[in-house]
N, CA, C and O atoms as a printed pandas DataFrame, in Angstrom:
     atom_number atom_name residue_name chain_id  residue_number  x_coord  y_coord  z_coord
0              1         N          MET        A               1   25.648   51.512   25.460
1              2        CA          MET        A               1   26.905   50.803   25.260
2              3         C          MET        A               1   27.947   51.333   26.240
3              4         O          MET        A               1   28.078   52.546   26.404
4              5         N          THR        A               2   28.678   50.449   26.883
5              6        CA          THR        A               2   29.706   50.855   27.824
6              7         C          THR        A               2   30.930   51.331   27.064
7              8         O          THR        A               2   31.418   50.664   26.152
8              9         N          GLU        A               3   31.409   52.492   27.457
9             10        CA          GLU        A               3   32.606   53.034   26.831
10            11         C          GLU        A               3   33.681   53.189   27.893
11            12         O          GLU        A               3   33.847   54.262   28.472
12            13         N          HIS        A               4   34.405   52.114   28.142
13            14        CA          HIS        A               4   35.574   52.238   28.971
14            15         C          HIS        A               4   36.744   51.609   28.229
15            16         O          HIS        A               4   36.567   50.767   27.349
16            17         N          ARG        A               5   37.925   52.034   28.603
17            18        CA          ARG        A               5   39.102   51.657   27.833
18            19         C          ARG        A               5   40.166   51.074   28.760
19            20         O          ARG        A               5   40.475   51.638   29.810
20            21         N          ARG        A               6   40.715   49.944   28.353
21            22        CA          ARG        A               6   41.841   49.355   29.072
22            23         C          ARG        A               6   43.068   50.215   28.829
23            24         O          ARG        A               6   43.366   50.576   27.691
24            25         N          LEU        A               7   43.777   50.542   29.896
25            26        CA          LEU        A               7   44.993   51.336   29.767
26            27         C          LEU        A               7   46.205   50.424   29.861
27            28         O          LEU        A               7   46.279   49.548   30.723
28            29         N          SER        A               8   47.141   50.643   28.970
29            30        CA          SER        A               8   48.358   49.863   28.950
30            31         C          SER        A               8   49.454   50.715   28.342
31            32         O          SER        A               8   49.190   51.807   27.837
32            33         N          SER        A               9   50.671   50.229   28.387
33            34        CA          SER        A               9   51.810   50.934   27.808
34            35         C          SER        A               9   52.894   49.915   27.518
35            36         O          SER        A               9   53.025   48.934   28.250
36            37         N          PRO        A              10   53.674   50.124   26.466
37            38        CA          PRO        A              10   54.801   49.235   26.219
38            39         C          PRO        A              10   55.858   49.320   27.323
39            40         O          PRO        A              10   56.755   48.480   27.393
40            41         N          LEU        A              11   55.751   50.330   28.179
41            42        CA          LEU        A              11   56.685   50.480   29.293
42            43         C          LEU        A              11   56.315   49.621   30.497
43            44         O          LEU        A              11   57.072   49.549   31.465
44            45         N          LEU        A              12   55.136   48.959   30.441
45            46        CA          LEU        A              12   54.647   48.155   31.553
46            47         C          LEU        A              12   54.595   46.680   31.188
47            48         O          LEU        A              12   54.454   46.312   30.022
48            49         N          ARG        A              13   54.712   45.852   32.208
49            50        CA          ARG        A              13   54.526   44.424   32.016
50            51         C          ARG        A              13   53.044   44.169   31.752
51            52         O          ARG        A              13   52.207   44.692   32.487
52            53         N          PRO        A              14   52.686   43.386   30.733
53            54        CA          PRO        A              14   51.274   43.040   30.526
54            55         C          PRO        A              14   50.768   42.239   31.726
55            56         O          PRO        A              14   51.532   41.472   32.312
56            57         N          PRO        A              15   49.503   42.401   32.101
57            58        CA          PRO        A              15   48.972   41.608   33.208
58            59         C          PRO        A              15   49.138   40.113   32.918
59            60         O          PRO        A              15   48.834   39.655   31.816
60            61         N          PRO        A              16   49.620   39.356   33.907
61            62        CA          PRO        A              16   49.819   37.924   33.679
62            63         C          PRO        A              16   48.551   37.096   33.832
63            64         O          PRO        A              16   48.601   35.869   33.747
64            65         N          GLY        A              17   47.423   37.746   34.054
65            66        CA          GLY        A              17   46.156   37.036   34.220
66            67         C          GLY        A              17   45.043   37.767   33.509
67            68         O          GLY        A              17   45.296   38.675   32.717
68            69         N          PRO        A              18   43.798   37.375   33.789
69            70        CA          PRO        A              18   42.640   37.935   33.073
70            71         C          PRO        A              18   42.171   39.273   33.646
71            72         O          PRO        A              18   40.998   39.423   33.990
72            73         N          TRP        A              19   43.063   40.225   33.749
73            74        CA          TRP        A              19   42.693   41.523   34.279
74            75         C          TRP        A              19   43.427   42.621   33.525
75            76         O          TRP        A              19   44.306   42.348   32.707
76            77         N          SER        A              20   43.062   43.855   33.806
77            78        CA          SER        A              20   43.700   45.030   33.228
78            79         C          SER        A              20   44.487   45.734   34.319
79            80         O          SER        A              20   44.130   45.660   35.495
80            81         N          ASN        A              21   45.560   46.418   33.932
81            82        CA          ASN        A              21   46.286   47.237   34.903
82            83         C          ASN        A              21   45.443   48.420   35.349
83            84         O          ASN        A              21   45.504   48.829   36.508
84            85         N          ALA        A              22   44.662   48.968   34.436
85            86        CA          ALA        A              22   43.798   50.108   34.748
86            87         C          ALA        A              22   42.706   50.194   33.692
87            88         O          ALA        A              22   42.870   49.731   32.563
88            89         N          ILE        A              23   41.584   50.799   34.085
89            90        CA          ILE        A              23   40.454   51.012   33.183
90            91         C          ILE        A              23   40.083   52.491   33.251
91            92         O          ILE        A              23   39.965   53.058   34.337
92            93         N          GLU        A              24   39.903   53.104   32.099
93            94        CA          GLU        A              24   39.399   54.471   32.043
94            95         C          GLU        A              24   37.897   54.417   31.813
95            96         O          GLU        A              24   37.433   53.784   30.864
96            97         N          VAL        A              25   37.138   55.078   32.677
97            98        CA          VAL        A              25   35.693   55.183   32.509
98            99         C          VAL        A              25   35.418   56.608   32.054
99           100         O          VAL        A              25   35.740   57.567   32.754
100          101         N          ARG        A              26   34.837   56.733   30.909
101          102        CA          ARG        A              26   34.590   58.060   30.346
102          103         C          ARG        A              26   33.425   58.751   31.052
103          104         O          ARG        A              26   32.544   58.092   31.606
104          105         N          ALA        A              27   33.431   60.054   31.028
105          106        CA          ALA        A              27   32.414   60.869   31.704
106          107         C          ALA        A              27   31.012   60.474   31.248
107          108         O          ALA        A              27   30.797   60.106   30.093
108          109         N          GLY        A              28   30.073   60.559   32.171
109          110        CA          GLY        A              28   28.674   60.294   31.873
110          111         C          GLY        A              28   28.229   58.882   32.172
111          112         O          GLY        A              28   27.061   58.555   31.960
112          113         N          ALA        A              29   29.115   58.034   32.657
113          114        CA          ALA        A              29   28.735   56.655   32.966
114          115         C          ALA        A              29   28.003   56.590   34.298
115          116         O          ALA        A              29   28.341   57.307   35.241
116          117         N          ARG        A              30   26.991   55.720   34.367
117          118        CA          ARG        A              30   26.376   55.390   35.656
118          119         C          ARG        A              30   27.322   54.417   36.342
119          120         O          ARG        A              30   27.971   53.612   35.675
120          121         N          THR        A              31   27.407   54.480   37.659
121          122        CA          THR        A              31   28.289   53.569   38.380
122          123         C          THR        A              31   27.541   52.847   39.493
123          124         O          THR        A              31   26.584   53.364   40.069
124          125         N          VAL        A              32   28.006   51.643   39.774
125          126        CA          VAL        A              32   27.515   50.837   40.887
126          127         C          VAL        A              32   28.727   50.445   41.717
127          128         O          VAL        A              32   29.725   49.958   41.187
128          129         N          TYR        A              33   28.630   50.661   43.019
129          130        CA          TYR        A              33   29.674   50.272   43.975
130          131         C          TYR        A              33   29.056   49.242   44.901
131          132         O          TYR        A              33   28.091   49.544   45.604
132          133         N          SER        A              34   29.593   48.038   44.915
133          134        CA          SER        A              34   29.021   47.020   45.793
134          135         C          SER        A              34   29.660   47.088   47.171
135          136         O          SER        A              34   30.760   47.611   47.348
136          137         N          ALA        A              35   28.949   46.552   48.120
137          138        CA          ALA        A              35   29.524   46.267   49.429
138          139         C          ALA        A              35   30.402   45.028   49.268
139          140         O          ALA        A              35   30.494   44.471   48.173
140          141         N          GLY        A              36   31.033   44.602   50.326
141          142        CA          GLY        A              36   31.735   43.325   50.299
142          143         C          GLY        A              36   30.697   42.220   50.233
143          144         O          GLY        A              36   29.871   42.087   51.135
144          145         N          ILE        A              37   30.735   41.431   49.175
145          146        CA          ILE        A              37   29.752   40.368   48.963
146          147         C          ILE        A              37   30.378   39.034   49.375
147          148         O          ILE        A              37   31.504   38.715   48.993
148          149         N          VAL        A              38   29.629   38.272   50.155
149          150        CA          VAL        A              38   30.089   36.941   50.584
150          151         C          VAL        A              38   29.149   35.885   50.014
151          152         O          VAL        A              38   28.078   36.199   49.495
152          153         N          GLY        A              39   29.569   34.635   50.120
153          154        CA          GLY        A              39   28.816   33.534   49.516
154          155         C          GLY        A              39   27.650   33.056   50.346
155          156         O          GLY        A              39   27.556   31.869   50.660
156          157         N          ALA        A              40   26.753   33.966   50.709
157          158        CA          ALA        A              40   25.579   33.619   51.523
158          159         C          ALA        A              40   24.371   33.380   50.626
159          160         O          ALA        A              40   24.155   34.083   49.639
160          161         N          HIS        A              41   23.593   32.375   50.996
161          162        CA          HIS        A              41   22.330   32.107   50.323
162          163         C          HIS        A              41   21.254   33.027   50.913
163          164         O          HIS        A              41   21.480   33.663   51.942
164          165         N          ALA        A              42   20.103   33.097   50.273
165          166        CA          ALA        A              42   19.011   33.979   50.724
166          167         C          ALA        A              42   18.580   33.662   52.151
167          168         O          ALA        A              42   18.096   34.547   52.857
168          169         N          ASP        A              43   18.747   32.412   52.588
169          170        CA          ASP        A              43   18.355   32.049   53.959
170          171         C          ASP        A              43   19.454   32.357   54.980
171          172         O          ASP        A              43   19.286   32.081   56.168
172          173         N          GLY        A              44   20.577   32.926   54.526
173          174        CA          GLY        A              44   21.660   33.308   55.425
174          175         C          GLY        A              44   22.750   32.271   55.588
175          176         O          GLY        A              44   23.802   32.569   56.153
176          177         N          THR        A              45   22.521   31.051   55.104
177          178        CA          THR        A              45   23.569   30.041   55.207
178          179         C          THR        A              45   24.705   30.382   54.243
179          180         O          THR        A              45   24.495   30.980   53.188
180          181         N          ILE        A              46   25.904   29.986   54.638
181          182        CA          ILE        A              46   27.096   30.262   53.836
182          183         C          ILE        A              46   27.438   29.019   53.025
183          184         O          ILE        A              46   27.472   27.908   53.556
184          185         N          ALA        A              47   27.690   29.216   51.738
185          186        CA          ALA        A              47   28.127   28.102   50.892
186          187         C          ALA        A              47   29.416   27.526   51.474
187          188         O          ALA        A              47   30.196   28.242   52.102
188          189         N          GLU        A              48   29.630   26.237   51.264
189          190        CA          GLU        A              48   30.788   25.574   51.860
190          191         C          GLU        A              48   31.953   25.522   50.888
191          192         O          GLU        A              48   31.818   25.006   49.778
192          193         N          GLY        A              49   33.093   26.051   51.299
193          194        CA          GLY        A              49   34.305   26.012   50.492
194          195         C          GLY        A              49   34.447   27.225   49.590
195          196         O          GLY        A              49   33.467   27.881   49.239
196          197         N          VAL        A              50   35.679   27.506   49.226
197          198        CA          VAL        A              50   35.989   28.696   48.431
198          199         C          VAL        A              50   35.315   28.667   47.067
199          200         O          VAL        A              50   34.766   29.683   46.641
200          201         N          ALA        A              51   35.339   27.541   46.371
201          202        CA          ALA        A              51   34.741   27.482   45.033
202          203         C          ALA        A              51   33.240   27.752   45.092
203          204         O          ALA        A              51   32.727   28.543   44.301
204          205         N          ALA        A              52   32.539   27.116   46.004
205          206        CA          ALA        A              52   31.087   27.329   46.132
206          207         C          ALA        A              52   30.782   28.752   46.580
207          208         O          ALA        A              52   29.831   29.362   46.091
208          209         N          GLN        A              53   31.578   29.291   47.504
209          210        CA          GLN        A              53   31.361   30.674   47.939
210          211         C          GLN        A              53   31.605   31.642   46.798
211          212         O          GLN        A              53   30.860   32.607   46.633
212          213         N          THR        A              54   32.645   31.393   46.007
213          214        CA          THR        A              54   32.943   32.270   44.867
214          215         C          THR        A              54   31.808   32.240   43.850
215          216         O          THR        A              54   31.380   33.289   43.369
216          217         N          THR        A              55   31.325   31.063   43.522
217          218        CA          THR        A              55   30.204   30.965   42.583
218          219         C          THR        A              55   29.010   31.742   43.107
219          220         O          THR        A              55   28.390   32.498   42.359
220          221         N          ARG        A              56   28.679   31.572   44.373
221          222        CA          ARG        A              56   27.531   32.285   44.957
222          223         C          ARG        A              56   27.772   33.792   44.947
223          224         O          ARG        A              56   26.850   34.556   44.659
224          225         N          ILE        A              57   28.985   34.234   45.253
225          226        CA          ILE        A              57   29.310   35.663   45.235
226          227         C          ILE        A              57   29.012   36.251   43.860
227          228         O          ILE        A              57   28.372   37.298   43.761
228          229         N          PHE        A              58   29.467   35.591   42.802
229          230        CA          PHE        A              58   29.272   36.152   41.475
230          231         C          PHE        A              58   27.840   35.999   40.982
231          232         O          PHE        A              58   27.400   36.771   40.129
232          233         N          GLU        A              59   27.109   35.029   41.497
233          234        CA          GLU        A              59   25.662   34.989   41.237
234          235         C          GLU        A              59   24.990   36.220   41.863
235          236         O          GLU        A              59   24.150   36.863   41.235
236          237         N          ILE        A              60   25.366   36.535   43.096
237          238        CA          ILE        A              60   24.798   37.699   43.790
238          239         C          ILE        A              60   25.158   38.990   43.050
239          240         O          ILE        A              60   24.301   39.845   42.826
240          241         N          ILE        A              61   26.424   39.121   42.676
241          242        CA          ILE        A              61   26.848   40.330   41.959
242          243         C          ILE        A              61   26.093   40.448   40.641
243          244         O          ILE        A              61   25.682   41.545   40.265
244          245         N          SER        A              62   25.906   39.337   39.935
245          246        CA          SER        A              62   25.141   39.366   38.678
246          247         C          SER        A              62   23.717   39.855   38.911
247          248         O          SER        A              62   23.188   40.635   38.119
248          249         N          ILE        A              63   23.097   39.399   39.995
249          250        CA          ILE        A              63   21.729   39.820   40.334
250          251         C          ILE        A              63   21.696   41.315   40.631
251          252         O          ILE        A              63   20.822   42.029   40.141
252          253         N          LEU        A              64   22.644   41.786   41.430
253          254        CA          LEU        A              64   22.691   43.215   41.766
254          255         C          LEU        A              64   22.917   44.070   40.521
255          256         O          LEU        A              64   22.272   45.104   40.353
256          257         N          LEU        A              65   23.819   43.647   39.660
257          258        CA          LEU        A              65   24.074   44.400   38.434
258          259         C          LEU        A              65   22.843   44.416   37.537
259          260         O          LEU        A              65   22.535   45.444   36.934
260          261         N          ALA        A              66   22.139   43.300   37.439
261          262        CA          ALA        A              66   20.920   43.242   36.627
262          263         C          ALA        A              66   19.889   44.249   37.143
263          264         O          ALA        A              66   19.167   44.860   36.354
264          265         N          GLU        A              67   19.820   44.420   38.461
265          266        CA          GLU        A              67   18.896   45.409   39.037
266          267         C          GLU        A              67   19.224   46.818   38.558
267          268         O          GLU        A              67   18.346   47.680   38.503
268          269         N          ALA        A              68   20.497   47.054   38.207
269          270        CA          ALA        A              68   20.921   48.366   37.702
270          271         C          ALA        A              68   20.975   48.395   36.178
271          272         O          ALA        A              68   21.452   49.369   35.596
272          273         N          GLY        A              69   20.491   47.335   35.525
273          274        CA          GLY        A              69   20.540   47.276   34.066
274          275         C          GLY        A              69   21.950   47.053   33.548
275          276         O          GLY        A              69   22.295   47.497   32.453
276          277         N          MET        A              70   22.767   46.362   34.342
277          278        CA          MET        A              70   24.154   46.093   33.967
278          279         C          MET        A              70   24.408   44.599   33.972
279          280         O          MET        A              70   23.549   43.804   34.355
280          281         N          GLN        A              71   25.605   44.233   33.539
281          282        CA          GLN        A              71   26.037   42.851   33.555
282          283         C          GLN        A              71   27.519   42.789   33.920
283          284         O          GLN        A              71   28.154   43.825   34.113
284          285         N          MET        A              72   28.063   41.593   34.014
285          286        CA          MET        A              72   29.449   41.439   34.459
286          287         C          MET        A              72   30.436   42.162   33.549
287          288         O          MET        A              72   31.487   42.595   34.022
288          289         N          THR        A              73   30.137   42.307   32.270
289          290        CA          THR        A              73   31.047   43.014   31.369
290          291         C          THR        A              73   31.156   44.492   31.712
291          292         O          THR        A              73   32.036   45.178   31.191
292          293         N          ASP        A              74   30.282   44.996   32.576
293          294        CA          ASP        A              74   30.351   46.389   33.002
294          295         C          ASP        A              74   31.236   46.583   34.237
295          296         O          ASP        A              74   31.474   47.717   34.652
296          297         N          VAL        A              75   31.723   45.492   34.824
297          298        CA          VAL        A              75   32.612   45.602   35.992
298          299         C          VAL        A              75   33.958   46.149   35.528
299          300         O          VAL        A              75   34.579   45.608   34.613
300          301         N          VAL        A              76   34.404   47.234   36.174
301          302        CA          VAL        A              76   35.679   47.850   35.825
302          303         C          VAL        A              76   36.736   47.652   36.910
303          304         O          VAL        A              76   37.930   47.784   36.639
304          305         N          LYS        A              77   36.310   47.337   38.134
305          306        CA          LYS        A              77   37.254   47.142   39.241
306          307         C          LYS        A              77   36.713   46.088   40.190
307          308         O          LYS        A              77   35.520   46.068   40.494
308          309         N          MET        A              78   37.595   45.210   40.657
309          310        CA          MET        A              78   37.198   44.176   41.600
310          311         C          MET        A              78   38.289   44.039   42.650
311          312         O          MET        A              78   39.478   44.014   42.332
312          313         N          ILE        A              79   37.866   43.951   43.906
313          314        CA          ILE        A              79   38.786   43.695   45.015
314          315         C          ILE        A              79   38.328   42.410   45.684
315          316         O          ILE        A              79   37.163   42.275   46.058
316          317         N          THR        A              80   39.250   41.470   45.832
317          318        CA          THR        A              80   38.954   40.177   46.440
318          319         C          THR        A              80   39.773   40.024   47.710
319          320         O          THR        A              80   40.966   40.327   47.743
320          321         N          TYR        A              81   39.106   39.545   48.755
321          322        CA          TYR        A              81   39.764   39.259   50.029
322          323         C          TYR        A              81   39.691   37.754   50.248
323          324         O          TYR        A              81   38.601   37.183   50.288
324          325         N          LEU        A              82   40.849   37.106   50.391
325          326        CA          LEU        A              82   40.919   35.666   50.623
326          327         C          LEU        A              82   41.568   35.406   51.978
327          328         O          LEU        A              82   42.614   35.978   52.288
328          329         N          VAL        A              83   40.955   34.552   52.778
329          330        CA          VAL        A              83   41.530   34.194   54.062
330          331         C          VAL        A              83   42.816   33.387   53.860
331          332         O          VAL        A              83   43.756   33.517   54.644
332          333         N          ASP        A              84   42.864   32.569   52.830
333          334        CA          ASP        A              84   44.059   31.770   52.545
334          335         C          ASP        A              84   44.399   31.941   51.075
335          336         O          ASP        A              84   43.669   31.453   50.213
336          337         N          VAL        A              85   45.498   32.626   50.776
337          338        CA          VAL        A              85   45.846   32.872   49.371
338          339         C          VAL        A              85   46.149   31.577   48.612
339          340         O          VAL        A              85   46.192   31.582   47.382
340          341         N          ALA        A              86   46.356   30.481   49.323
341          342        CA          ALA        A              86   46.511   29.181   48.662
342          343         C          ALA        A              86   45.210   28.761   47.964
343          344         O          ALA        A              86   45.223   27.876   47.109
344          345         N          ASP        A              87   44.086   29.398   48.329
345          346        CA          ASP        A              87   42.796   29.124   47.686
346          347         C          ASP        A              87   42.621   29.885   46.375
347          348         O          ASP        A              87   41.588   29.752   45.717
348          349         N          GLN        A              88   43.613   30.678   45.989
349          350        CA          GLN        A              88   43.498   31.500   44.782
350          351         C          GLN        A              88   43.193   30.688   43.527
351          352         O          GLN        A              88   42.361   31.129   42.734
352          353         N          PRO        A              89   43.819   29.520   43.294
353          354        CA          PRO        A              89   43.460   28.752   42.090
354          355         C          PRO        A              89   41.988   28.328   42.064
355          356         O          PRO        A              89   41.346   28.401   41.016
356          357         N          ALA        A              90   41.451   27.890   43.194
357          358        CA          ALA        A              90   40.030   27.493   43.243
358          359         C          ALA        A              90   39.138   28.711   43.036
359          360         O          ALA        A              90   38.125   28.630   42.342
360          361         N          TYR        A              91   39.510   29.831   43.633
361          362        CA          TYR        A              91   38.767   31.086   43.450
362          363         C          TYR        A              91   38.768   31.480   41.973
363          364         O          TYR        A              91   37.717   31.773   41.403
364          365         N          SER        A              92   39.942   31.484   41.364
365          366        CA          SER        A              92   40.053   31.906   39.961
366          367         C          SER        A              92   39.247   31.006   39.029
367          368         O          SER        A              92   38.594   31.492   38.106
368          369         N          ALA        A              93   39.290   29.715   39.264
369          370        CA          ALA        A              93   38.540   28.772   38.424
370          371         C          ALA        A              93   37.041   29.009   38.541
371          372         O          ALA        A              93   36.323   28.948   37.543
372          373         N          ALA        A              94   36.561   29.280   39.755
373          374        CA          ALA        A              94   35.122   29.524   39.951
374          375         C          ALA        A              94   34.706   30.876   39.402
375          376         O          ALA        A              94   33.568   31.036   38.958
376          377         N          ARG        A              95   35.597   31.847   39.422
377          378        CA          ARG        A              95   35.307   33.196   38.915
378          379         C          ARG        A              95   35.290   33.245   37.392
379          380         O          ARG        A              95   34.520   34.005   36.805
380          381         N          LYS        A              96   36.120   32.453   36.759
381          382        CA          LYS        A              96   36.359   32.523   35.314
382          383         C          LYS        A              96   35.100   32.549   34.453
383          384         O          LYS        A              96   35.021   33.391   33.558
384          385         N          PRO        A              97   34.106   31.677   34.667
385          386        CA          PRO        A              97   32.928   31.693   33.791
386          387         C          PRO        A              97   32.139   33.004   33.834
387          388         O          PRO        A              97   31.425   33.324   32.883
388          389         N          PHE        A              98   32.258   33.743   34.897
389          390        CA          PHE        A              98   31.506   34.989   35.033
390          391         C          PHE        A              98   32.161   36.153   34.297
391          392         O          PHE        A              98   31.517   37.177   34.068
392          393         N          PHE        A              99   33.431   36.010   33.925
393          394        CA          PHE        A              99   34.163   37.114   33.309
394          395         C          PHE        A              99   34.669   36.787   31.915
395          396         O          PHE        A              99   35.692   37.327   31.492
396          397         N          ALA        A             100   33.978   35.916   31.193
397          398        CA          ALA        A             100   34.372   35.616   29.816
398          399         C          ALA        A             100   34.292   36.896   28.989
399          400         O          ALA        A             100   33.251   37.552   28.945
400          401         N          GLY        A             101   35.379   37.238   28.346
401          402        CA          GLY        A             101   35.375   38.390   27.455
402          403         C          GLY        A             101   35.561   39.738   28.116
403          404         O          GLY        A             101   35.455   40.757   27.434
404          405         N          CYS        A             102   35.832   39.797   29.408
405          406        CA          CYS        A             102   36.086   41.090   30.036
406          407         C          CYS        A             102   37.243   40.967   31.019
407          408         O          CYS        A             102   37.482   39.905   31.594
408          409         N          SER        A             103   37.947   42.064   31.196
409          410        CA          SER        A             103   39.151   42.062   32.022
410          411         C          SER        A             103   39.181   43.289   32.927
411          412         O          SER        A             103   39.907   44.241   32.641
412          413         N          PRO        A             104   38.406   43.286   34.013
413          414        CA          PRO        A             104   38.434   44.444   34.910
414          415         C          PRO        A             104   39.782   44.573   35.603
415          416         O          PRO        A             104   40.559   43.619   35.639
416          417         N          ALA        A             105   40.058   45.736   36.146
417          418        CA          ALA        A             105   41.215   45.889   37.024
418          419         C          ALA        A             105   40.901   45.100   38.290
419          420         O          ALA        A             105   39.795   45.199   38.822
420          421         N          MET        A             106   41.859   44.319   38.776
421          422        CA          MET        A             106   41.607   43.442   39.927
422          423         C          MET        A             106   42.706   43.576   40.969
423          424         O          MET        A             106   43.876   43.787   40.649
424          425         N          THR        A             107   42.294   43.446   42.226
425          426        CA          THR        A             107   43.224   43.388   43.347
426          427         C          THR        A             107   42.830   42.199   44.198
427          428         O          THR        A             107   41.645   41.988   44.457
428          429         N          LEU        A             108   43.810   41.416   44.640
429          430        CA          LEU        A             108   43.565   40.295   45.536
430          431         C          LEU        A             108   44.379   40.533   46.807
431          432         O          LEU        A             108   45.583   40.785   46.752
432          433         N          VAL        A             109   43.696   40.447   47.955
433          434        CA          VAL        A             109   44.336   40.705   49.240
434          435         C          VAL        A             109   44.166   39.487   50.138
435          436         O          VAL        A             109   43.056   38.973   50.281
436          437         N          GLY        A             110   45.243   39.026   50.735
437          438        CA          GLY        A             110   45.170   37.970   51.740
438          439         C          GLY        A             110   44.885   38.611   53.092
439          440         O          GLY        A             110   45.557   39.563   53.490
440          441         N          VAL        A             111   43.889   38.085   53.794
441          442        CA          VAL        A             111   43.495   38.632   55.094
442          443         C          VAL        A             111   43.496   37.515   56.135
443          444         O          VAL        A             111   43.395   36.338   55.791
444          445         N          SER        A             112   43.610   37.891   57.403
445          446        CA          SER        A             112   43.651   36.872   58.453
446          447         C          SER        A             112   42.276   36.317   58.781
447          448         O          SER        A             112   42.158   35.165   59.200
448          449         N          GLN        A             113   41.231   37.124   58.596
449          450        CA          GLN        A             113   39.868   36.642   58.839
450          451         C          GLN        A             113   38.871   37.597   58.204
451          452         O          GLN        A             113   39.189   38.742   57.884
452          453         N          LEU        A             114   37.655   37.092   58.033
453          454        CA          LEU        A             114   36.537   37.905   57.557
454          455         C          LEU        A             114   35.477   37.906   58.650
455          456         O          LEU        A             114   35.770   37.513   59.779
456          457         N          ALA        A             115   34.267   38.333   58.352
457          458        CA          ALA        A             115   33.241   38.553   59.379
458          459         C          ALA        A             115   32.826   37.295   60.133
459          460         O          ALA        A             115   32.325   37.392   61.254
460          461         N          SER        A             116   33.022   36.130   59.551
461          462        CA          SER        A             116   32.658   34.863   60.178
462          463         C          SER        A             116   33.711   33.827   59.799
463          464         O          SER        A             116   34.242   33.881   58.690
464          465         N          PRO        A             117   34.025   32.892   60.679
465          466        CA          PRO        A             117   34.997   31.860   60.317
466          467         C          PRO        A             117   34.590   31.030   59.095
467          468         O          PRO        A             117   35.450   30.479   58.408
468          469         N          ALA        A             118   33.301   30.942   58.825
469          470        CA          ALA        A             118   32.830   30.173   57.669
470          471         C          ALA        A             118   33.095   30.892   56.345
471          472         O          ALA        A             118   33.133   30.258   55.291
472          473         N          ILE        A             119   33.277   32.200   56.399
473          474        CA          ILE        A             119   33.485   32.993   55.175
474          475         C          ILE        A             119   34.967   32.967   54.817
475          476         O          ILE        A             119   35.815   33.406   55.594
476          477         N          ARG        A             120   35.265   32.442   53.624
477          478        CA          ARG        A             120   36.648   32.290   53.169
478          479         C          ARG        A             120   37.039   33.302   52.101
479          480         O          ARG        A             120   38.224   33.506   51.836
480          481         N          VAL        A             121   36.031   33.943   51.484
481          482        CA          VAL        A             121   36.297   34.893   50.397
482          483         C          VAL        A             121   35.214   35.964   50.413
483          484         O          VAL        A             121   34.054   35.685   50.719
484          485         N          GLU        A             122   35.608   37.200   50.078
485          486        CA          GLU        A             122   34.683   38.328   49.978
486          487         C          GLU        A             122   35.127   39.170   48.787
487          488         O          GLU        A             122   36.323   39.328   48.545
488          489         N          VAL        A             123   34.161   39.710   48.042
489          490        CA          VAL        A             123   34.469   40.459   46.815
490          491         C          VAL        A             123   33.683   41.759   46.783
491          492         O          VAL        A             123   32.504   41.791   47.133
492          493         N          GLU        A             124   34.344   42.830   46.361
493          494        CA          GLU        A             124   33.712   44.119   46.069
494          495         C          GLU        A             124   33.909   44.408   44.591
495          496         O          GLU        A             124   34.950   44.070   44.028
496          497         N          VAL        A             125   32.920   45.030   43.953
497          498        CA          VAL        A             125   33.081   45.444   42.562
498          499         C          VAL        A             125   32.617   46.875   42.361
499          500         O          VAL        A             125   31.801   47.411   43.112
500          501         N          ILE        A             126   33.166   47.462   41.328
501          502        CA          ILE        A             126   32.690   48.747   40.802
502          503         C          ILE        A             126   32.356   48.485   39.340
503          504         O          ILE        A             126   33.170   47.935   38.599
504          505         N          ALA        A             127   31.169   48.875   38.936
505          506        CA          ALA        A             127   30.735   48.709   37.547
506          507         C          ALA        A             127   30.374   50.077   36.986
507          508         O          ALA        A             127   29.947   50.966   37.723
508          509         N          ALA        A             128   30.546   50.239   35.696
509          510        CA          ALA        A             128   30.222   51.501   35.035
510          511         C          ALA        A             128   29.617   51.204   33.668
511          512         O          ALA        A             128   30.055   50.302   32.952
512          513         N          LYS        A             129   28.594   51.994   33.327
513          514        CA          LYS        A             129   27.910   51.771   32.044
514          515         C          LYS        A             129   27.392   53.091   31.496
515          516         O          LYS        A             129   26.835   53.913   32.223
516          517         N          HIS        A             130   27.588   53.269   30.208
517          518        CA          HIS        A             130   26.968   54.373   29.479
518          519         C          HIS        A             130   25.654   53.858   28.883
519          520         O          HIS        A             130   25.612   52.769   28.312
520          521         N          ASP        A             131   24.606   54.631   29.018
521          522        CA          ASP        A             131   23.319   54.232   28.443
522          523         C          ASP        A             131   23.165   54.765   27.035
523          524         O          ASP        A             131   22.141   54.527   26.394
């Protein structure tokens, strides 16, 4: 069972979205740190558009976490890089089904470009789980 705790305080503004300001991971947890994941298919082609790339990214992350005996509810931190922050609503809508019932700490960064012009979004995650 994963034992991590959302940190909050009445002195802070509650997060205005589906995330936590901070997560405490208790000692003894196994951790997974992903590379920057993009919306590439197994054949190397890139999904078209932010929504399709986001869906593919979280499919890939789910597969990687399963290899470690984890699932999306074990994600404690996520960093997202968007080429156009105007794509944030489409990104959020595509991400939402993967994070039902969990609220990792999240950061979203607008960037001028990623590794290829076709790549519009890239995501890194940190997951932690107690066995």
